[in-house]
N, C-alpha and C positions, 0 to 999 in steps of 0.2 A: 694468734697462732690459735687453731683448733682445739678443742680438747685430747684429741687421739690422732697422731700423724704418724703413717706408714713410711719409713725411710730404707728401702731395700728390704733387707731381713728384719729389721727392727721394727717395735712399735711402740712409741714414744707418748708418755701421757702425762698430764699435770699431778704428780703425787697427791694420795688424801691421806688422812688420818688412819685410814683402814690400812695401809701400807706399812704400820709400824712394826707387825710380827717380822714381816721379810726383811724391812729395813734394818731390825736388829739382827736377822739371821747372818747378814753382809757386814752391817759395820762394827758388829760383836765378835765377828770370826778373826782370832787372832792373825791366822796366815794372810788374810783378806787385808788385813790391817798393820801389817807388818812394818811399813813404811809412813805410817801416819805418824807425826809426832806425838800425838796424844794416845797413842795405840787404840787398842779395840774399846768401842763403847762398852761400859760397866753394866747397863739395864736399859730396858724399854722406856722407862722416863727419858735417858738421854735421846734416845731415839725420837719420841715425841718431841721434846725439845727442837732436835736435828729439823725432823719435818715441817714444825710449825715455823722454823726461819726459811725453810724453802717456799713454803705456803706464802709467807710475807712476801717472799722475794717475788713471786708471779704475783700476787696482788698488788704492788707498788710498781712494778716494770713491765707486765705482761707477757713474760716469760721468766725461765729459770731451769733447775733441774727437774729432769722427768724421772718417772719410774719406767723402767725399759723391760722390755720384753720380746719376744720374737714373733714374728709373724706365724710360724708353728704353733706356739704354745701362748696364744695373747694374755692368757688369762695366770701365767707364772712370772712374776717379778725377777729379773737375774741381775739386776743391779739399777745405780741411781746416776745420774749425770747429765750435764747439760752447761749450760752458760750462767754466769753469775756476775756482778759486781763485786770487785774487792780492792783493797787498799793495798799496793805494790809499791814500796819505795815511796811514800807520799803521795802516790798518784791513783785517782781510781782506775782500773782497769777493768775490762770485759775479760773473764778469765772461762777457759773449758776443762772441765774436770769430771772424773769420772770413777767409780767403784762397782766391781763385777763382783758375782759369788766365783769363789775360785775356780770352781768345775765348766766355769766359761770362759777362763782365761786360755789363750791362746786360739780363739777360733774368729779373730778379726774383727769382734765386736766395738773394741775400742775406736779403729779404725773407721767402721762404720757411722758411729756415733761422733766423731770428729768431723765428718764430711757432713753430716746432718747438722752439726751446730756451726760449722761454716757456712753453710747454706742460711740459716737463720741470721748469722752475724753479719754475712757481707750483703744479703739479699734482703730481707725483711728491716734488719735494725740499722743498716747501710755503716756499719761499724769500721774504722781506720784498721784495727788491728783485734786480734785475740791472743791472749796469753795463757800459758798456763805455767802452775806451780810444781815443782818435781824433787823429791830429794835424792841427792847425788847418787847414792847406792839402789836405786830402783831402775834396775836397767831394763828391764820389760816395759815401764810405763815411757821411759825415754826412747825406745825402740819404736813406739806407738807414736810419740810427739815427731821424731824425726821422720816416719813414713809418712806424716800428714806434712811435710816439708816445712815444720818448725822449726827453728833455730835459736840456740842458747843467744840471748840477749845481755843478760845481768844475772845478779845473784839476789838473795835476799837473807839477810841475818835473822832468821826468824823461830831458831831452835837453839836455845841458851846451851853453850858447851858442846855443839856438834858444829859439824861443817854448815855451810849457807846453804839452802834450797836454791835449786836453778830455775831460774826464769826463762820461759820458751816463747817466742811469738812467731806470729804469722800477718803479715798485711793483707789488705784486700789485693792490692797488685800481686804480691807473692800468690796468694791463693789463685787466683785467676790465672797466673800463667803457670801453676802446678795443675790447673784442670780440674779445681775446686769449685 
């Protein structure tokens, strides 16, 4: 993947450590992180560690989570998301994930990002499937996943004393049939 990619209204680029302030603005926001089992990040050091983990994934695999902005304002990061490997129920899976600033919710950016991720996953990476994890009470994220033709396939008991997370998936054949 190149350093910066345009996907419709979105500009996607590998995050840098210069993004730590904006990363903390988003991941430290209690409203944005309401469904994150660990809650909002406590400080910029936590953002630095998360950004470093994103960069490590990029270094190891050549893809990962992007810093996301719009074509209208490419210098302003509105979220972070993309593809990464994660263990789910004992199997390494390619997962789609995202987190956007609250003032961008409802603008279709999750759907646009999903389409971009499917293009990378099924085109460049030749993946068999893409998965996503979502808390069962996160109705907006579930709506985005279902609009992307993803379907719940299993659960993951990942949060102590809470209902299991939902695992959604879409196969390469399903994505093609849905026009992605």
